N, C-alpha and C positions, 0 to 999 in steps of 0.2 A: 305471407301476402300483405301488401301495403294497401289498406283500405282508406278511402276518404269519401265524404259526402259533402261536396263543396256547395251544392245548391239544392233547391227543391222546386217543384212545379205543381200547379193546380189542375185538376181534372174534373170532369163531370161524368157521372154514370148515366145509364139509359133513362133514369128517372129525373135527370137534371140536378141531382144532388152532387155538390162539389166535395172533393177530398184531396188530400195532399199526397204527392208522391216524392220520395227522397231519392235523388240520383246517386247511385253507388258507383264509385270508380275503384278499380283494382290495378295496382302498379301503374297508376297514372292514366289509365284508359277507362272510358265509360263502359260499364258492364250491364247495368240494369236499373230499373226504377222500382222501388218497393214502398208499400204503405206501412204505416206504423203497425197495424194489426198483423201484417205478414211477418215482420221482424219479431213481433211479440210471440207469434206461434213458433217461429224457429227457436227463440230463446227457451220457451217452455219445453220443447222437444229435446233440446240440447241438455237442459237441466234434468229431465226425466231419464235420459240416457246416461248421464253422469251424476248420479245422486250423491256421491261422496266428493264431488268436485264443486268448489264454490265458483260459480260463474260471475262475470262482471255484473254490476248492478244495472238493471234495465230501467230506462226512463219511465216514471210512473204515468198512469193514465190520467187524463184531464178531460173534462167535458167541454169547456169552452177555451178555445185557443186564439189569442190575438196574434198579430204579426210578430211581436216580440217574443211571445211564448212559442210560436212555431220555430223561430230562429234558435231559441234555447233548446227546443227538442232536437232540432237538426244537429246541434253541437253535441248533445248528449248521446244521440244515436251514433254519431261518428266516433265518439270516444268508445262507446260500447263495442262497435264492430271492429275497431282497431285492436282492442284488447282481445277479442275473440281470435282475430287473425294472428296475433302475436303469441298465442298459446298453441304449442305444437299439437297437443291432443285434439283440441277443438278445430284447428285449421286443417288437420288431416282427416277429420271425421266425415264419413259418408253423408251424414245429415247436412252438413254445411255445403259440401260439394254438390249434392243433389238439389239443395235449395237454390244455389247460384246457377246451376245448369237450367233448372226449371224457370227461374226468374228471368234469365236471358231470353228464353223462348217466348214467355208471356210478354215481355217488354217490347219485343220486335214483332210479335204476333206471327211467328213462324210456325207453320203446320208441317207435319211429317209428309214429305213427298220425295221422290227420287230427283236428285239434281246432278248435273254434270259439273265437276270442278277440275281444276288443273293443279298438280303439284309440280313445281319447277325445281330443276337442279340449278346449281350455281352458274352453269354455263348457258342457262336459258332454255335447255331442253325441257319440254313439258310432258308430263305424264297425265293423260286424261283418265279420270275415274268417275264412275257412276256410284254415288253414295246416297245415304239419307241426309236430308237437310238438317237433322238433329243428331247425326253421328258425332261422337266425342273425338277429341284430338288423338287419343291413343288408338281408337278404332281406325281412324283414317291413316295414322302413321303405320299401323300394322298392315293395312291394305296396300299402301304405297310401297312399303318394304317388300312385301310378298310379290308385288308386281315387278320389282327389280331383282327378285331372287336373292335378296340379302339374307344371309343366315339369321335365324331367329335370335341366336345368342349375341349377335352384334347389333340388334335393334336398339339396345339400351344406350349405345353411343351416339344416337341420332335423335333429333326432335324436329317438329314442324314449327316454322316461324312465319310471321308476316314480315315481308321484306320490301323496303322501298329503295329502288336503285338510285333515284334522284338524290335522296338524302344521303345515301351511302357515298356517292361521288363527291358530295359537299362536306364530308366529314361529320355529318350530323348523326344522331342516333337513328338507326334504320331497322332495327330488329325488335320484334315482340314475340316472345316465346308463346306458343299456343298451349295453354294448360288444359287439364281435363275437366274444369268447371265451365268450359265454353265449347261451343260448336264452331269449328273452323269456318264453316259456310256462313254462319251468322256473323262472326267476328269480322270476316273479310268484307262481306256485303254491306253491313250496316255501320261498322266502326272504322275500318280503314279500306274503303273500296278501291283506292289507288294502289294498294299493295298486292304483292303476289304471295302465295303460300309456297314456301321453299323448304327443302330438306337440307339441313346442315348438321354438322357434328354438334353435340350438346355439352361438351366438356371444355375445360380451360387448359388443363395440364397437357403439354405436348407428349408426355410419356405414353399416353394412351394411343397415340398414332401407331405405335408398333403393333398393337393388337389388330388394327385395321389394315395394315400393310401386308398381312399374310393371306388375305382373301381378295379375290379378283374384284368383286362388286364394291366392297367397302374401300378398297384401294382407289378405284375409279372415282368414287364419291369424294374422297378426301383430296385427290389430285385435282378434280375440277374446282373444288372450293378454293384451294390454295392459288390456282391460276387466277381466279376471279379476285381474290383478296389482293394479289399483287397488282392486277390491272386497276383496281380501285385505289391503290396507294395505301392500303391498310398495312401492308408489309413493304418495307423499303429495302432497296438493293442498289449497289453501285453499278455503273454501266458494264463493267467487266463481268460481274455476277449475272446481270440480266442477259448478257450475251450467252453465257454458259447455259443458263436456264432455257433460253430460246432454242439452243441446240438440242438439249434433252427433250424439249417439247416436240420439236420437229421429227425426232427419231422415236417418239413415244416411249422414251426411257423414264417411266413414271416413278419408279423407286428412286432412281438417281436424282430426279427432279425434286422429289419430296425430301430426300436426305439433305440436299443442299439448301432447300428453302427453310428447313427446320433450324438451320444455323443462323438465319438472318435476324437482325434486330427488328423488333416489333412483330415477330411471328406470333400469330394467334391474337393480335390486337383487335379490339372493338372500339371504334371512335365513339365519343360521348359528347361531342359538340364543344362550344366555347364557354368560357367562364371568366369571371373577374376574381382576382385574389390579391391579397396584400403582397407588396413587393418583398417583404421580409420572409415570405414563405418559399421563395425561389432562390436558387443559388446564384443566378446571374445578376440579381439586383435590378434596380430601376430608379430613375430620377423622380418618377411619379409615385404617389402613395399606393396606387393599385396598378396592376398590369393585366393585360388580356392574354389568356392562354387557351390552348386546345387540350381537351381532356381525353384520355383513352385508358382502357383497361385491358390487361392481359393476365396470364396466370400469375397469381400472387402479387401483383403490383398495379398501382395507379400511377399514370404518367401525366405530367403537365409539360406542354411544349410551348415555349415562348413564341409569339408571333412577330419575330424580328429576323433579320438576316445577319449572320447565319443562325438558324434556329437552335436553341439550347433546351435541354430537358432537365426536369427534376422528377425523380422517381420516389414513390412511397410504397414500401412493402406492406401488404395487407396484414401480415402477421404482427406488424408493429402498431396497428390501429387498435387501440383499446376499445373504442366505441365510436359511433357516429350518430348524427341527428339531422333531421330536415326541419327547417324553419321557414314559415311564410313571412314575407316582408311586406311592408307598406311601400308604395311606389316612391315616396319621398326619401326612403332609406337607400335607394339605389344611387350610387355616386356617379358623377360625371367623369369621363375619361377622355383626355386628349381631344376635347371638343366634339366627340361623336355622340354625346348624350348617353342615357342609360343603355345598358346592354339589352335590357328587357323592356318592351314597350307596354305590354298588357299587364294590368295589376294582378290578374290571376295567374301570371307566370313568374311572379317575383318570388323566387325561392333561394335559399342557400343551403348547402350541405357542408357540415362541419365534422371533422373527425379528430379525435384526440390521438396524437402520434407520439410514440416513444423515440425521442431524439437521441437520448443516451440514458444510461442507468439513472433512475429516479428523476428523469427530466422529460415530462410530458407536456406537449404544447398543442393547442387547438389550431388546426389548419382549416380555413373557411373558403369555400368556393361559392360565388354567387352566380347561379345559372338556372335557366328554366328546365334543365335536364336533371335536376337533383334527384327526382324519383328514379329515373333510369339508372343513374350512377349507383344509388342505394340498392336497387334490385340486383345489379351486377355484382356489387360488393358482397351481398348476401349469398349469391350463387357461388362465388369464389370461396367464401367461408364454408358453405355447405360441403363443397367438394374437398376442401382441406380437412374437414372433420371426418368425412367418410374415409379419406386416405389414412388419417390418424387411427381410425378404428379398423383398418384393414379391409375396407370395402371399396369397390371400384365405382364407376359411374352409376348414377341412380337408374334403376330399371323401371319402365312403365308398369303400373299395377293393373293387370288385366282381370281383376275381379269385378263382379257386378256391383252396381251402386246399392246403397242401403235404402231401406224403406223410409218414406217421408210423407206425412200428411201435409200437402201443400195447400195453403190458403191463397186463393186468387184475389185479385183486387176487388172483385165484385162481392167477396165474402163467402163464396162457395168454396168447398174444399174437395180434394181428391187424394186418395192414397196412392202413392207412386211406389211400386215394388219392382225388384229386378225381374220377377217372373210374370208380372201382370201384362196382359195384352195392351193395356192402356198405360204403358210404362212412362210415357211423357205426357205433358199437357197437350201436346200437339194432336195426339190421336183422338183426344176427347173433343177437340175443337176443329176437326177436319174441315178443309176447304175444298174448292173445286180442283186444286192441284194435287190433293192427297192421293197417294197410290199405295196405301197399305203401310205396314210397319217397317222398321229398319231391317235390313238383311242380316245384321249382326247385333247382338246384345251390346248395350252401351257398357263401357268399362270406366274405371276410375284409376287415374294415376295418383299414387300417393305423393302428395306435395311435399317437397323438402321443407324442413323446419325453417320457417321464416321468422325473423326477428325474435330469436329464441329467448332472450332474457332482457327485459326492459325495466328500467327504473325511471321514476318521474322526479325531476328536479326543476324547481322554478317553473313548472307548467310545461316543460319540454320533454319530449321522448328521447331517451338515449338507447340506442341499439348496441348491446354489449357484443363484443366479438369473441366467440368461444375459441377462435384460432389464435388469439393474441398471445405472443411469446415475449415474456419479460427477458431483457438482455442486459449484459454487463458492458461496461465501457470497452473492455478488451475485445468484444465481438464487433465493434463498430468499425 
């Protein structure tokens, strides 16, 4: 998980006493607001559960906090939560996931009640479901898959995403995977209300397509997704191939359609928006010091496509990226290009993603992309690496973890606390704070999906975080 605490805000309790809330973002999206004492309680419980593991240092208590001291605390809390998220044992712990799940509910003041939501397939077909407002992502995924009669052993190949069709058509990042530390209902309604909850395959490597093509339901889901990816332009095909595909589609020859589509360039590609990069980083060169490119990711590679005619590509294999980092820039660092001004207008969107790439044996070079979508690219890279490592260990796609959440003493913002346990009738904050819409507890126990190891090994150099790539493969000149 990639955590950040970019800002804070002031609140007043029922007695008029002010307090500070720290806005926590995960993978670039706002998730919750938490007070210092809430994070301190989480830290103490994590330490108690891991007595032989040295946790990151938690910012010390202070009685009086000026504006500058509050800013210092924000930075220290951000560093702390980032280190927790970069530790596989802590990031996968039920304590952390239960805390994040509960904090999201409290932040948006969502009570348990029955809600109607829609899960969309990639052709726009909608599956209406009646669920609890605080059902987790894996719970709703299981309900949706059962509704479609998808065999349980194939559910691990799919996930729920928030999907924005307008961004998808413009080649911008349009997908956000719904993890089990969040409620899909809350995330859609309060974070990305313009998005749809969609069911898509959750893997990168096309080799897993074969497993889905032997079942009628999973074949249909894959078929509908590939048709839409072609329509969106994520997969490219020449006119003759498009004509053959159209013939297969008209005759409902789904397997033939998929077999041909899987041979196309950019099959499985996910667009990641535009970026600026040094001209020396691309094979086609440029008269300018920098050039504008479109970024996309697919199985095992990141692609830069030049925005000229005819378009040209530069591909970078993920297995040759030794590590990568995200850096926040000041606005004056953004260069001018071709009279169009900076690529990024807002100061809080000025980022760059850099990765150290193995050009040849003993020749590593940093490749830098200046883009507001740096976090999205980083999350995709980590997802690809996770899949490569599972393959290396002989394990297939990650499977949702349908166990119950762990117990957590959750401290609310008002200072009161509640023990949240899997078997408790007051399993979430919502049931204790029921409102006029409450209609009882969830129909199913909440479950926890084991998060894949995020940012597995991190070293700090000159104050910047380097994410080591465990799938990095040293190569010799003869292999280039």
